[in-house]
N, C-alpha and C positions, 0 to 999 in steps of 0.2 A: 609693688602694684601701684596704679594709681588710688586715689580715692575717689569711691561714686559718690554721688548727689545725686536727690529727688529731685524735679520738677514738673508743671503742669505740660501736658502733653498739648493743653490747649489753654493758654492762661486766660486771664478774665482781662488781665492787664493789654492784651493786644501787643506783648514784647515793646511796652514803654517803662522797663523795670524795676516798677514796683512790686513784683510779688519777691518772695522774702527770697527764694533762690537766687536773686541778684546779688543779697548781701554776703551769699558765702561766697558765690563766683567773685567779687572782689576780692575778700579776703584773700583765695588763692592769688589770684590775678597780683594782690600785692606782693605778696611772699614768693611769688615764681612759682607752686606749685601744680601740675600739672592735674587734671583731674577728667573722672568720665559722667556720662550722665545718663540717668534713664529715664524717661519721661512715661508719665505716669495719666492714666484719665481718672475724670470724676469717678469711673462708677470702679477702678483699679482701687483709688483711694480708700474703698470702703470694705473691702475684702483682705482674709486673715493677712495675706502676707506680706501686705502693707501695714497693715495695723498693728501687727507683731513687731515694726519699725519705728512709727510713729503711729501710740494708743490713741490719739485724737482722730488720727484720720487726715492730716493733712502733709503739708509739703514748706522746704525739704528737709529731709533724713539726711543721712552723711555717714558711710561706710569706707572702714581704713582696716585691712586685716579683720580681725574680730571684737573691734572696735566697733557701737554703735548708737549712734546720736540723733536725738529730735531736737526741733528748737531754736531757730538761728541763731540769738543769742550763746547758746550753750556750744555752738558749733565752732562761731568766731571765735570765742571766747580760747576754744580748743586748740585752734590752728593758730592764734597771738601764743599762746604758752610754750608752743611746741613749736614756731619757724621764728625765724628775726624778722621784725621790722615791724609788728604791730603793736608792740609793749615797751614803753624804756625798759631802760637797764638798771637804773634806783631803782631800789624797792617801793618808795614812798610814791612816787611819779607813777610806777608800776601798778601800784591799787589807784590813784587817783584817775587811769585813764579804764579799768576795772567798773569803778565806780561813775564814771559818765557813759558806758553800756549800761548801765543795768539803768541811770537817769533815763535816758533815751526812750527806753521801753519801758520803765513802771512808770514815771513823769509826764513825759515830755508827751509820747504815741497814742496813749492812751482816750486823751480828750480829740486827738484828731478822727482816730479810727471811731470813736462815736457818733464824728460829723458825718465821717464818711458813707456809716450803716445808715445814717437817717436818710442823706440822700438817695442812696443806694436802694434802700430794704425799704426803708418805712415810709417814703416819700408820699405816698397815697395815704397814710393816717393820719386821723385830728389830730393830734400832738406837733404833729413832726415839726411845723413851720410856729407853733409857741412856744417851744424848745427850743427852738436853733439858736436864737439870740446868748441863751444863758451856755449856751457849749461855745460858741464862736469866742463867749467874753472869758472862757476857762484858757480858749487855747492862746488868746492874748497875752493871759497873765503868766502861763508858758514860757511865749515866745519873748514880752519882755524881760522876765528874769533872763531866761539864757543871750539875751543881747546884751542885757547888761552885764552880766558874766562874762563873754567874748570879746565884747570893749571892742579892741580893734588892732586884737591878736589874729592870727593867722588858723591858730587851730588851739581848741581848749585847754590844754598842758603843755604846751612848748610845740614838739616835733607831732607830723600827723602821727595818731594811734588808732587803733579799734574803737576808742569810745567817739574821736571824730568818725569813721566808717558809720558805725551806728549811726548815730543822734543827723548825718547826713542822709543816712538811709530814710529814715525816720519826719524828717523836714520834707523829701523829694516827694512823698507822699502827701503833702498839705500843700507844696509847686503844681503839684498835677490838678490839685481841684479846687485852689482857691487863688487869691490874689494876696489873700495876708500878708505870706511873707514879706511883699515890698512894704511894706509897712514900716519892717525893718532890715535897710540899708544891708546893715554889716552880717545880719543872718544868712538874704540874700547872694550877697557876696560868699559869704563863707559857705555854704552849698554850691557855688559856680563852680570855687577853686575843689570843693569835690569833685563834679562831674567834668572837671578837666585832668581830673589821674589819670595818665595812660592807665592805670591798671584796674579804672574805674568804666572806661571806655570799652575795653576788651571787654567786661560783664557784661554791659549793657547791650554790645554788638553780639554777645555769645546769647544773651535771652530772648532779645531779639531774632536773633537768626532759626530760634527754634518755634518761633509764631511765622516767618517770611516761608520756612521749611528748607531753609539753608545746613544747618545742622544742628547738631547735639550735642556737639563735645566740645569740653572746655582747653 
């Protein structure tokens, strides 16, 4: 039986590939694993059945036999560890790729989300305009460091890995709401390489299809 993931019935991103189920779809497409999607409404996300899968009432979740997972990073790591194609064979390279997954979620994404939340949820607050320069400076610090580390390489650690999948997914959030990424040409090119991967295109199209009402199955 194919694994099942959950996704927004009506995604706030309007099918732009920014919802976290896209990361899971992308990983599944990279490893060639067919999957099913169960769409959930915002109301259903707060009900007991979904809260049993995700204690914080969010998406995505992942179900495979008796296994139940939540958090996009944990799900991608599970897929990477159980399928060929998202982690190197060499033990040290494998751990470096996993480290980049954590870096994407714990180091690079937080200031990007802080900026996003300030713009979307706190734009009417008196402090938003005043704090925005500091938030954007924190983002630029991370982008500068990441840009220096990437240099002219195609991917973070040799071949494409789950670390790149998560990092590109995080940077796509910034690309969708700002032109800051354009200040770092190698990072802009890095994101473009991720978007050009056939597996990403399939994942993006699948998420968009939910919004346009065409399909809900990967």
